N, C-alpha and C positions, 0 to 999 in steps of 0.2 A: 459330451463336448469336452474340449481339452481348454485348458488356460494358457494363454500366450504371455510370456515373461521376457523382459529385457535382460539380457545376460551379457552383453558386452558394448562398448561405446568407443568411438574413435572421430578424429577430426583432422582437418588439414586447413591451414591458412597459407596463402601464397607470401613468398618472402618480402615483395615490395610493399612498402608501407606509404601510404600518401597523407599528410596531415592536413588540418584545416589551413595552416600557414601557406602551404603549397597551393592552396586554391586563391589565396589573396591575388596573385599575380596573373590568374587566368580570368576570373570573373570579380564582378563588384560584390565582395563579401569579406568578412573578417572571421577570425577564429572566434571571437566572443559572440557575433552573431549567430554562427552555426551551433556553437555549444549550448547557447542560452534556448535555442528553438527545438534542439534534437538530442542534446547530451551526447553528440559525438566529437571526438576529438581526432580520430584517425580511422582509417580503413585499409585493408589489404586488397591488392590489384593484381591479377594474374599476369604472368609473363607470356610473351608470344606464342610460347610452343605449348602453354597449358590449355586446358578445356575442362568443362564440366566433368566428362569421364575420367579424365587424368587425376582431377582432385578427389573424385568419388573413390578411385581405386585406391588412393592412399588413405583415406578416411576408413574405408571398408576392411582393408588389410589391418588396420589397427583396431577396429572392433572385433575382427574375427580372433586376433590374438588375446584380446582381452577376455573373450567368451572361451577361449579354449577350443573352438570349433574348426574343424578343417574345411577349406573352402569347397571341396568337392561333396560336402554334405548339405550346401545350401540349395533348396528348390524353389525360392521364390525372391526375386530381386525387384524392388520398387523404388525409382528415384523420383522424387518431387523436383522439377526444375522448370524455370520459364526460359532458360538460357541454354538449350541443349546443344550438343555438338553438331547435330544435323535435324532437319524436319523428320526424316526417318532414314535409317533404322532408329529406334529409341536409344538414348543414351543408356538405358539399363542394358540393352542388347550389346551395345559397345562395350560396357564394363564387363559383362558376363563372359565376352571372349577375351578380355584383358586378364581377368582373373583366372581364367582356365576352368570355369564351371562347365559342365557337360549340359545335357538336356534340363533346363528347368524353366519355370515361368518368369518372364523379365518384360517390364513396361514401365513407361513413365506415366507420371501423374501431374497434369498442368493445373495447379490451383493456386498458382502465385506464391504469396507468402505463407498460405496454408498448406503448401505441398507436403510437407513433412507429416503434418498431423493427418491430413487425408490419408498419406501412403501408410502410416501407423494403423489407422482405422480400418484399411483395407486388409493389411496383413494380419490385423487382430481376428477378423471374420474370416480369412482363410484358415488360420490356424484352428479356432474354434470348431469350424466345419470339417476339420481334418482334410483340407486340401493342401496343406503344407505343414512341415514340422519345423524347419529351419529357415528363417527369412532374414535377408538384408533389407533394411529400410533407410534410405538416404536422401538428405538434401543437399544439392549441390548447384552452386550459381555462378556464372561468369557475368555478374551484372554490368560490370564496367564496359562491356562490349554492346551493351543495348542502351546507353546513356548518351544523351547530348551534353558534352562537356561546356556547353555554353547556357544550359538550363539550371539556374541556381536552386530550383524547386526539387531538382532531382539528383543532379552530379554529386553534391556534396553529402548525400544521405547514404547511398548503396556502396556495399563492398562485395568481395569475392570470397568463396570458401567452401568448405564441405564438412557436413557432419554425418555420422552413420551409426547405427544400432544393429545389433544382431537381436532376433526376436525369436524365441524357441517355443515349442509346445512343452507345457510343464504341469505337474501335479499342484504346483504352489500358485498361488494368486500373484498376478502381475499387473497386466492391463485391467484395470478394473472396468472401465467403460470408456468409449469415445463417441464424441457428439459432432456431428457434421452438418453445415448449413450453407447454403448460397441464396442469393437474391440478385438477379440480373439487372433490375432495373437501375443498378449503380454503375453500369458498366462504363460510362462516360467520364467517370470520376478517376479513374487509375485504369491506363491500358497501353498496348503497343499495337501499332497497326501492322497487319500483315503485309510484308514487302511484296507478296502476289496477290494482286487485286484482281477481282473477276477473271481467275485462271490466266491472267497476263502479267508479265514483269511490270512491277511498280515503278522501278527505275530510281527510286529514292531509299535512302537508309531509314528504317523505321526505329524511333527511339521511344523510350517510355514518357507518357505523359501524365501527371498527377494534378490534381485540384487539391492541394494539401489540406486546407481548412476544412473543406466539406468531408473529406476522407476522415480526418479526425473525429469530426463530430458523430459519423456513423459508427466508426470503429468503438469509441467509448460506449455508445449506446449497447451495440451488439454483445460486445465481450462482457459488458456488466450482466447482461441476461444469461449469457452462456454459463458464467460462474454459478448462478442459481440453478440452472438446468442440471448441471454437472453434481452439484451437492445433493440436489433433491433426488436424482435417479440413484444416488449410492446411499441414501439415509445419512448423510455426513453433515456435520457442523462445519463453520469456517475455521474453527480452532483444530480440527482434525487434519488439516492440510500442513505438511512440514515445510514444504518449498513451493514457490511459484517459479516456473521458467516461462516466461511469456516470449512471444514473438519479438525481437530486438528492432521495434520500428521506430519508437519515439519515447523519450524519458517521460513526457507527460501522460501518454497512453498507459504506459507500463505503471506509472504512479497512481492513475485513477483504478485501475483493476486491483491493485494492492490495497488500495483504500477500501475498496469494495469487500475485499476479504478480511479487514482489519488486520493486516499483515505488515509488520514493520519491514522496511526495504532492507534490513539486513537478512531477511529471509527470502529475498527475490534475487534470483541468479542474473546478473547484469553482465554483459559483455559489450554493450552498444557503444561505450566510450572509446574502446580500442579497436572495435572490428565494425562499426557501422551497422546498416541494415543489410544483412545477407540473405535476405529473402527466406526461401524454404531451408536454407541451411542455418538459420540462427539458432533454432530451438535444440536441433542435436549438437551443434557447436557448443552452445552453453551447457546443456547435459553433460557433455564431455569434460567440459572444463571443471565443472563442479564435483563430478564423480573422481576425477583424477587428483585435485586437490584435497579430496577428503571430506568435503562440506556434506555432500549427499552420500549417506550410507545405506547398507542393506536394511530393508524394512521401512525406510522412509516412505512418505506418501507424498506424491509430487502432482501438482495441477499444471499442465502444459496447455497454452492457449495461443491461437495465431489468427489474424485476420489479413486478408489481401485482395487484390483486384478482382472483380467477378460481380458483386463482391462475394468472397467466400470465407467462411470463418470456422473455427472449431476448437475442440478441447479433447484433451486425453487425461484420465485420472489414473495415475500409475504406482503400483508398490514396487519399490525396487527391491 
């Protein structure tokens, strides 16, 4: 079996920025209220001509350049998204065409905010089994198009963007392990209705619905458990982790996971203040920021973890 190693990262954020102050004229809220509860100050919002695939294309191109990999050598594309260009074909197939990749495996993963971790886990297994040699794993979200801008519980939280990694077969250790879970009993706490109901057009725009307090309680519990599971599977201690890259959902959830690891917040990669919750894109976006600013270096051990609607949650332990 082969090892799978992340060899390049890339990201893209739309040009338009919406601050907490901007929401004050739209809904009953304040900058102070939003920041105190979420840790968010601003988020990026896609332009009319942009889509999940167009953002993914920019992020993927940067990741390929960083890895020194020719796009024609890619044999697997996985995109984690809950805001695809179309119901079908997959956003990954649309991206495949945009990149000019020939015959390769391309598909989307719908695992909400855990979409990138699920995609990374799948790519890991493909490469270990010899089914692929060079993969693009991407999280790309146009969240602003599935939000009700009158719903304070969701509209101030989410932002748009894309993050990508190149994963290659390698003799060196890279992805040490991935751990994926789901529990459908919580499906009514965070969801978006299908606009096509009973195979008939529903007629109404479907928006995200979230019961924030309930989501928070389950997230803290499950993410605490997956930290132990990941460390135990690799025979590691908490002190062996150099960096935590969490899904950027809420600063309180992030802080609770850092506390579980006995990790100072200086060793946690945070982008939530300036990017908001970019769902499946948040972890690869944060990874790219920390790689490019020099914080994360070759040989560092990183714990990535995410939690999202389903509920689905997962982790990846990675040596860079």
